N, C-alpha and C positions, 0 to 999 in steps of 0.2 A: 395379149398372151403370145408372146413371141415364139415360144417353143412348142406350141400346141400340136402342130403336125408332126414334129419330131417325137413327141411323147406318144402320139398315136401309132406311128410306124414302129417305134421302139417296143411298144406293147406287143405288136404283132410278132416281133422278133422273139419276145420273151415267152409267149404262150405255148410252151412245150413243143412237141414234135408231131408230124403227121405227113400224109401223102396227098397227091393231087393227080389230076388227069390232064391230058393235052387238049381236050375239047370239052370242057364243061365238067361240073361236079360228078363224082362217082362215089362209091362207098365200099367199105370192106376191103377184101384182098385186092380187088380191081384197082382201087385208088392207090394202094401201096405199090402195085406193079407199075402204075403210071408214074409214080414218084421216081422210081428207079430209072425209068426211061428218060426223065428230064434232068437227072444229075449227070455230070461229066464222068467219063471213064476213070479219071484219076481219083474219084471218090473212094475213100477207104473206110468210111463209117457212115451209116444212115440211121435215122430214127424217124418213125412215122407215128402220127397221133390223130385219132379220130376225134377231132375237136367237138363236132356237133353231138356225137354220142356221149362224150364225157360231160358236156354241159347239161345233159339230161339226167345225170346220176344223182342219187340222194346226197352224196357227199357235197356236190356243188350246190344243190338246193339248200343244204344246211349253211354253207358258207355265205350264200346270198341273203340269208336272214339277217346278216349283219348290215345295219343301215349304211355304214361306211363303204362296204363292198358294193352295195347297190348304187350308192352315190357315184362311185368311181365308174361303174358300168354306164350309168346315165350320162356322165360327163364325157366318157369316150364316145358314146353314140352321138352326142350333140356335136362334138368336134369333128368326127369323121363321117357321120352318116351311116355308120356300121353297127348293126345290132349283133353283139357277140353271141347271143343266145340263138340266133337264127341264120346269120349271114356267112359264118365261117364253117366250111365243111371239113377240110383237112389242112394240116400243116406238116411240112416235111423238112427235115434238116439233113444236109449232106456235109461231111467233113473230109478233108484231105490233108496231105502233108504230114504223114505219120499216124493217121487215124484219129487223132484227137485235137488237131490244130484248128481252133475256132477262127484264127485269122485268115484261113483259106476256105472258110465255110460259106455255105449258101442256104437260105431258107426260102421255101416256096409255100405260099398261102393260097389254098384253093377256096375261093369265096365269091360272094356276090357283092359288087361295089360300084359306086358311081365315079368313074374315072375323072370326069370333068370337075366334079365337086372336090376330089382330092387334089387335082392339079391346081385348082383355084386356091385351095388352102395352102399349098406349098408356096404359091406366089405371094399370098397375103401374109402368112405367118413366118415364112423363111425366105425373105427376099434375097438373102446371100447365097441361096442354094445354086449349085452349078448344074448345068445340063450337058450331057455328052451323048451324041447319037452313035450307038454301037450296033452294027449289023441291023439297022432299021429300028432299034429299040432305044428310047430315051432313058439314059441312066442318070439318076440324081445323086449328087454328093453335097457335102457341106450343109446338111439340113439344119444343123444346130448353130451354124455361124462360127464354128471354131476353126475353120480352115483345114489345114493338112492334118490336124490332130484327130479329126473325126474320120474314122476309117469306114464307117457303114455306108453302103450304097443301097439304092432302092430303084426299082423299075416296075412298070406295068407290063408284064410279059405278054398278056393277051386279055381278053374280056373276062376271064375267070381266075387269073393268077397274078398275084403281086410277089415279087422276089426281093429279098433283102440279104445283106451279108457283106463280105469283103469284096473289093474290086475283082479279084480273081474268081471268087465264088459266084458272083452275080454274072460276070461275063461268061464264065464257063457254062452256066445254065442257058444263057442266051445262045451260045454257040451250038449247044445240043438242040435247042428248039428250032434253030435255023438250019439244022442238018449240016453244020460245018464242023462238027466234032462227034465222036462216038459217045454213047451214054454209059452209065455205070452198069447197065445190063450186060455190057461186054467185058466187065471186070470179072474174070472167071473165079477168082478166089472169093470175092465178096458174094457173088451169085451162089456159090456152093454152100456158104454158110446160111444165106437167106432161104435156101430151099428147106432148111430144117426148122425155120421159124414159123410159128402159128400166127398168120397175119389177120386172123379174125379178132384178135385182141384190140382193146382200145389203143394201146401203144405197143410198138414192136421195133426192133432194130438189130443191127449187127455192126461190130467194129473189128477190123483187122488189127492185130497186134504187131507193130513194127519190130521185126526180130533183131535188127541192129541195135535199136534203142533198148530192147529187153536185155540183150547180152551186155550192153554197157552198164545197165542198172545192176545186173547180177555181179559184174566185176567190181563195182564200187560198193555194193551192199549184198554180201553173201546170203543174207536171210531171204533175199528175193529169188534164190535158186529154186525155191519151191514152185516158182512160176515157169520154169523151163519146160518147154514143150507146148505151151499155150500159143496157139496160132491166131485165135479169134475169140470173140465174146459175143453171144447173142442174148437179147433181152426181150421179154414181153411183160406187159402189165395190163391188168384188167380189173374191173369192179363188178363182182357178181354176188347177188343176194346179200348186199351190204357187207361184202368182204373184199378187201384189196388182195388180189392174187398176183404173184409175180413168179417168173421163171427166168433165172439167170444161169447161163451155162458157158463154161470155157470149152473150147474145141481144140483138139490136137494132143500130142503127147502119148506116152504109153500107158498101159493099164496101171503099172506101178507108180508112174508120175502122178496120175490122177488120183490114185488112192492116197498118196502122200499129201497132195494138195487138199483133198477132202479132210484128211486127218488134222492138218494144220488149221483149217477153217473151223472144224469142230472144237479144236482146242481154244480158239478165240471165243467161240460161242460159250464154252464152259467158263472161261474167265469172265465173260460178261454176266453170267448167271450169278456171280458173286455179289453183284449190285442189286439183285432182286430183293434182298433183305431190306435195303434202304428205299427202293422204289419197286413195289410189287409189279407195276405195269411192265417193267423191264423183263421180268420173268414171263409174263403173258406174251410179250412180243417175241422173245427167244423161243418159246414153245411153238410159235407159228413158223419157225424156220427149220427146214429139213435139208441136210447136206449129204449128198451121195456122189458116187463116181462110177464110171464104167470103163470100157476099153479105150475110149478116146474122148471122154468128157468128164467134167466135174460139174455138179448141178446144185444150185440153191433154189429150193422151192419154198415160196413164202405165201402165207395165208394169214391175214390180219383182219379180224372183225372191225367194223366201224366203231364199236364201243372201245376197243383197244386203241384205235387211232385217235379217238377223242381224248382218251386218258393221256396218251403220249403228247398230244397237243397242249393239254393243260400243264403237264410237267415241264414242257419246253418253255411255255410262257412264264411259268413260275421261276425257272432257272434264269431266264433272260432278265426278269425283273430283279432278282437277287444280284445279278451281275451289274445291272445299272446302279443299284443302290451302293454296291461296293465301290464303283467308279466315282460316285458322288460323295464317298466318305462315310456312308451309312453302314448299317449292319444288315446282313441278309436275315430273312425270317427263319425262325427255327421251329418247325412244326413236325 
């Protein structure tokens, strides 16, 4: 199984977002603050995810009733020695290079792991992997044997953290850990937005909107003018009493600009309601979205019951099945 360790590490990269600590597992807001301190100052967007808490929700419990999902979890544990239900505390993502550039991003996984076991797996399953010592930390590359095409780097930062991402992202985190660079906590613009974020949620984050890129977009697509004034976006997601709740806010701009943006978004919501006749669950979902604005923000407050989420999932599966039939030359079901 040549790519086993690559699959394991890639899975860690894909499991959402969250935070970590510099000396062992933490929880809640403290873990989020620790995440910020490990990301480099150039970071312009962060997401934090309480992985352990999320794995204990009813939504995850339902998902794990699927034998295939359980099989994948068991396979991952067998390969890596990591129990996703118990061993991962937080995962944090930091982006830079315009706020949304994943190529310059880094991921920190706060977890319990057996370093010797994972190093042995790398040698066994990825003999082509390359090692580079950077500021006292071994950085691994070419884990899948594809040479320069494989951009992901990985490193064991310390006894409680594994880091993944681009070369710049991984080395940036190492520089902060080794006190050779300032952390994202020194990024005044990002810190100002994060102060407004409720970090007790399962997932939270903030992204600075690159103004030069926004203006370029407005110039080429006048319809984007409604976004003028937006300086940043904050996001929180949680699962409470079987409801998915989310709070997404834009920050910046005048009261009039925010009222205009809210009006535009409510217009899109009204357009979406036209599909409720064909798919009633669309109406249920739209009823769970409230769009408002204030002096310096526009807000989307979302509350979706698990029952609605289940219905949306079934509709999505049905549509995906119809699409596959059409690709194969068949006819979609008409019910």
